[in-house]
PAMAR-335393 format. One record per residue (C-alpha): x, z, y. Coordinates in nm, 3 decimals, decimal comma, always signed. Layout:
BEGIN
> X:Z:Y
...
END
This chain:
BEGIN
> +12,100:+10,081:+7,624
> +11,795:+10,202:+7,813
> +11,422:+10,209:+7,743
> +11,204:+10,104:+8,033
> +10,839:+10,213:+8,033
> +10,624:+10,066:+8,307
> +10,266:+10,170:+8,373
> +10,109:+9,890:+8,577
> +9,769:+9,756:+8,682
> +9,607:+9,561:+8,394
> +9,549:+9,258:+8,617
> +9,926:+9,231:+8,676
> +10,021:+9,242:+8,306
> +10,042:+8,867:+8,240
> +10,241:+8,800:+8,555
> +10,496:+9,070:+8,468
> +10,526:+8,961:+8,103
> +10,580:+8,596:+8,195
> +10,839:+8,688:+8,460
> +11,033:+8,905:+8,212
> +11,023:+8,630:+7,951
> +11,135:+8,371:+8,205
> +11,430:+8,591:+8,303
> +11,548:+8,619:+7,943
> +11,381:+8,945:+7,840
> +11,124:+8,828:+7,581
> +11,113:+9,141:+7,363
> +10,860:+9,399:+7,473
> +10,563:+9,605:+7,363
> +10,246:+9,630:+7,568
> +9,932:+9,834:+7,523
> +9,627:+9,937:+7,722
> +9,633:+10,303:+7,830
> +9,433:+10,535:+8,055
> +9,571:+10,795:+8,291
> +9,594:+10,928:+8,639
> +9,868:+10,987:+8,891
> +9,888:+11,150:+9,230
> +9,547:+11,018:+9,331
> +9,386:+11,216:+9,043
> +9,144:+10,936:+8,960
> +8,911:+10,741:+9,184
> +8,600:+10,844:+9,379
> +8,335:+10,572:+9,422
> +8,038:+10,720:+9,603
> +7,910:+11,014:+9,398
> +8,093:+10,897:+9,081
> +8,444:+11,024:+9,003
> +8,658:+10,828:+8,756
> +8,907:+11,082:+8,622
> +9,131:+10,835:+8,439
> +9,202:+10,475:+8,529
> +9,300:+10,184:+8,304
> +9,666:+10,079:+8,310
> +9,889:+9,865:+8,092
> +10,203:+10,017:+7,942
> +10,495:+9,778:+7,899
> +10,795:+9,904:+7,704
> +11,125:+9,729:+7,654
> +11,482:+9,822:+7,563
> +11,759:+9,649:+7,754
> +12,133:+9,675:+7,807
> +12,225:+9,933:+8,069
> +12,360:+9,664:+8,303
> +12,021:+9,482:+8,297
> +11,810:+9,782:+8,406
> +11,817:+9,698:+8,778
> +11,719:+9,337:+8,714
> +11,425:+9,433:+8,490
> +11,302:+9,697:+8,735
> +11,325:+9,444:+9,017
> +11,115:+9,194:+8,819
> +10,850:+9,452:+8,733
> +10,831:+9,585:+9,089
> +10,821:+9,236:+9,236
> +10,536:+9,117:+9,014
> +10,332:+9,438:+8,980
> +10,331:+9,559:+9,341
> +10,013:+9,519:+9,545
> +10,104:+9,772:+9,812
> +9,805:+9,992:+9,734
> +9,795:+10,335:+9,572
> +9,785:+10,314:+9,193
> +10,037:+10,031:+9,146
> +10,204:+10,234:+8,871
> +10,529:+10,399:+8,769
> +10,848:+10,294:+8,591
> +11,040:+10,537:+8,370
> +11,393:+10,474:+8,242
> +11,530:+10,670:+7,944
> +11,853:+10,652:+7,744
> +11,837:+10,507:+7,394
> +12,065:+10,693:+7,153
> +12,015:+10,481:+6,842
> +11,829:+10,176:+6,716
> +11,764:+10,094:+6,350
> +11,614:+9,792:+6,179
> +11,335:+9,914:+5,951
> +11,375:+9,643:+5,687
> +11,749:+9,692:+5,631
> +11,812:+10,040:+5,770
> +12,099:+9,889:+5,966
> +12,201:+10,057:+6,292
> +12,176:+9,804:+6,574
> +12,387:+9,986:+6,837
END
């Protein structure tokens, strides 16, 4: 299994979430975050915004589904402009259900 963390533009959040749900990936966590990437913020006239709002979407999927999920996120979140976001994929070593303590993997 793999954990996918996608930092995307807030205005693309609903489109990405609905596309993932429609493709059979309904389980996810999302939260508003602030950060900066290569552009190191945004300069608007004399005002510099050091950190920009993003939405973090996290989901855990089977290893064979990683490409499909990344394709959905990229397809729905991409605007073609700097600041579209990043996707990180990490291995998941273990999963436990809190209520029962049962190992899921």
